[in-house]
C-alpha positions in Angstrom: 92.0 80.8 85.4 95.7 80.8 86.3 97.9 82.8 84.0 101.7 83.3 83.9 103.2 86.5 82.4 106.8 86.2 81.3 108.4 89.5 80.4 111.8 91.0 81.2 110.4 94.6 81.2 108.9 95.3 84.7 106.5 98.0 83.5 105.1 95.9 80.6 104.9 92.9 83.0 102.9 94.8 85.6 100.6 96.5 83.1 99.6 93.1 81.6 99.3 91.6 85.1 96.9 94.4 86.1 94.8 93.9 83.0 94.5 90.2 83.5 93.6 90.6 87.2 90.8 93.0 86.2 89.3 90.0 84.3 89.4 88.2 87.7 92.2 85.8 86.5 94.9 84.6 89.0 98.2 86.0 87.7 101.8 85.3 88.4 104.8 87.0 86.8 108.3 85.9 85.8 111.2 88.2 84.6 112.8 85.6 82.3 112.2 82.4 80.3 114.2 80.4 82.8 112.1 81.8 85.8 108.9 81.2 83.8 109.7 77.5 83.1 110.6 77.0 86.8 107.3 78.4 87.9 105.4 76.2 85.4 107.2 73.2 86.7 106.6 74.0 90.3 102.8 74.6 89.8 102.3 71.6 87.5 101.5 69.0 90.1 99.0 70.9 92.2 97.6 73.9 90.4 98.9 74.1 86.8 98.7 77.3 84.7 96.2 77.3 81.8 97.7 80.2 79.9 101.2 81.8 79.5 101.8 85.2 77.9 105.4 85.5 76.8 107.3 88.5 75.5 109.2 87.7 72.3 112.3 89.8 72.7 114.0 88.8 75.9 117.7 88.3 76.7 119.2 84.8 77.1 116.0 83.0 75.9 113.5 84.6 73.6 109.7 84.0 73.7 109.8 81.6 70.7 112.3 79.4 72.4 110.4 79.5 75.7 107.2 78.6 74.0 108.8 75.6 72.3 110.1 74.4 75.6 106.7 74.9 77.2 104.8 73.1 74.5 107.2 70.1 74.5 107.9 69.9 78.3 107.6 66.3 79.5 107.3 67.3 83.1 104.1 69.4 82.8 100.9 67.6 83.8 99.0 70.1 81.7 100.4 72.0 78.7 99.1 75.6 78.8 98.0 77.7 75.9 100.8 80.2 74.9 100.3 83.7 73.5 103.3 85.6 72.2 103.5 89.3 73.1 105.6 91.6 70.9 106.3 95.1 69.7 107.6 93.8 66.4 106.0 94.1 63.0 103.0 91.9 62.1 104.7 90.3 59.0 107.7 89.1 61.0 105.4 87.8 63.8 103.2 85.9 61.4 106.1 84.1 59.9 107.2 82.9 63.3 103.6 82.1 64.3 103.1 79.8 61.3 106.4 78.0 62.1 105.8 77.6 65.8 103.3 76.0 68.3 102.0 79.3 69.5 98.3 79.6 70.2 98.0 83.3 69.6 99.9 86.6 69.5 99.4 90.2 70.7 101.0 93.4 69.6 102.1 96.1 72.1 100.6 98.4 73.2 97.9 96.0 74.4 94.3 97.2 75.0 91.9 95.5 77.3 89.5 94.5 74.5 92.3 93.1 72.3 93.7 91.1 75.2 90.4 89.6 76.2 89.3 88.9 72.6 92.6 87.0 71.9 92.2 84.9 75.1 88.6 84.1 74.0 89.8 83.1 70.5 92.5 80.9 72.0 90.2 79.1 74.4 87.2 78.9 72.0 84.9 81.0 74.2 85.3 78.7 77.2 86.6 81.5 79.4 84.4 83.3 81.9 85.0 86.9 83.0 83.3 89.8 84.6 81.4 91.6 81.8 82.1 94.9 83.4 85.4 95.3 81.5 83.4 96.1 78.4 81.1 98.3 80.5 78.2 95.8 80.2 78.2 94.6 83.9 76.1 96.2 86.6 76.7 99.6 85.0 74.3 100.0 82.1 76.0 100.8 78.8 73.4 103.5 78.1 74.3 105.4 81.3 78.0 105.4 80.2 77.0 106.6 76.7 75.3 109.6 78.4 78.7 110.8 79.8 80.8 110.0 76.8 83.1 112.9 75.9 83.4 114.0 79.5 86.8 115.4 80.5 88.6 113.5 83.3 91.8 114.6 85.1 93.8 111.7 86.6 96.3 112.8 89.3 98.5 109.8 89.9 102.3 109.4 90.2 102.5 105.7 89.4 103.0 105.0 85.7 101.3 101.6 85.8 98.2 103.0 87.6 98.2 105.9 85.2 98.0 103.6 82.2 95.3 101.3 83.8 93.1 104.3 84.7 93.6 105.9 81.2 92.7 102.6 79.5 89.5 102.1 81.5 88.4 105.7 81.1 89.1 105.9 77.3 87.3 102.6 76.9 84.0 104.2 77.6 84.6 107.3 75.5 86.0 109.7 78.1 88.7 112.3 77.4 91.7 111.8 79.8 94.4 114.1 81.0 97.1 112.7 83.4 99.3 114.6 85.8 102.0 113.2 88.2 101.4 115.1 91.4 99.1 117.3 93.5 100.6 120.6 92.4 100.1 119.7 88.8 96.5 118.8 89.5 95.8 122.1 91.2 97.3 123.9 88.2 95.4 121.8 85.6 92.0 122.5 87.3 92.8 126.2 87.5 93.6 126.4 83.8 90.9 124.1 82.2 87.5 122.6 82.7 87.1 119.0 83.9 84.0 117.0 84.6 85.7 114.8 87.3 89.0 114.4 88.9 90.5 111.0 90.1 92.9 112.1 92.9 95.5 109.8 94.3 95.9 110.4 98.0 99.6 109.6 98.3 101.7 111.6 95.8 105.1 113.5 95.9 105.3 117.3 96.2 101.7 117.7 97.2 99.4 114.8 98.4 95.9 114.4 97.2 94.2 115.8 100.3 96.2 119.0 100.2 95.7 119.3 96.5 91.9 119.0 97.0 91.9 121.7 99.7 93.7 124.0 97.3 91.3 123.3 94.5 88.2 123.8 96.7 89.7 127.2 97.9 89.8 128.4 94.3 87.2 131.0 93.5 86.8 129.8 89.9 83.2 129.3 88.9 82.1 125.7 89.1 84.9 124.5 91.3 82.6 123.8 94.2 80.6 121.4 92.1 83.6 119.6 90.5 83.5 115.9 91.6 86.9 114.8 93.0 87.3 111.1 93.8 90.0 109.8 96.1 92.0 106.8 95.1 94.4 104.9 97.3 96.3 101.6 97.5 96.6 101.7 101.2 93.1 102.0 102.6 93.3 102.6 106.4 90.7 103.3 109.1 89.7 106.9 108.8 90.9 107.4 105.2 87.4 107.8 103.8 86.5 110.3 106.5 89.7 112.4 105.9 89.0 112.4 102.2 85.5 113.7 102.7 86.6 116.3 105.2 89.2 117.6 102.6 86.5 118.1 100.1 86.6 114.9 98.1 83.3 113.5 97.0 83.9 109.8 96.9 86.5 107.1 97.4 88.0 104.3 95.3 90.4 101.6 96.5 93.3 100.4 94.3 93.6 98.2 92.4 90.6 99.9 90.9 87.7 97.7 90.2 86.3 98.7 86.8 82.7 98.1 87.8 83.1 100.3 90.9 84.9 103.0 88.8 82.1 103.1 86.2 79.5 103.3 88.9 81.2 106.3 90.4 81.6 108.0 87.0 77.9 107.6 86.3 77.0 108.8 89.8 79.0 112.0 89.7 79.3 113.1 86.1 76.4 115.1 84.8 74.9 113.5 81.6 75.0 115.4 78.4 72.0 117.5 77.6 
């Protein structure tokens, strides 16, 4: 399904885009109502959008105005469903919702489950997705239940990647701590117990490979058995080998595939007794 995300806030825009792409949707973004309308018009003839997510509070043209223009656009070959995204109060949104042609609404911060449930409701269950987002794909739900409550350290400097990882991990009952660089990861592991570390390879101050070497050199009991998983957005020849040589146990490419992530978690985290 083709989806257009219209939001003037780049962080919010990219977070929603990442969530939708994890459902295997084809996603395009726009930074304003004007840009969004232009993209809808351009795509209309050959490959029209089926869904538009629009932020309510935007400068120049707010989400309500944009949705009205979309719903009544004479130049669109297919009128898409429109979901309003907002951080405003529910009562205020409901008043607008009843007076508009909106198909649905979402309140920030958005969770994966709420986002997908809203899309399902709007399309009347005619949407297909990978079931792995709810941990019911190739990874058995029972296996994930066995590691519920495990403590995960996420070492990642990108705010969007942090939120995506945190959401996916907390979705299956894991306790998540996030740090922004390799130095902070080394310090966190020295001071507390973790069942697994997701280690970004490219970070400021200290990269993931160096941080892992520091962690492995620590004499603290249990460090040698701590699973450390490499994550990188720029997979290059030899990266996996370098990661394993540095003491990392496994490797995940970004953007992280939820099914692959859950498989790695089940593989490396020891189940509860």
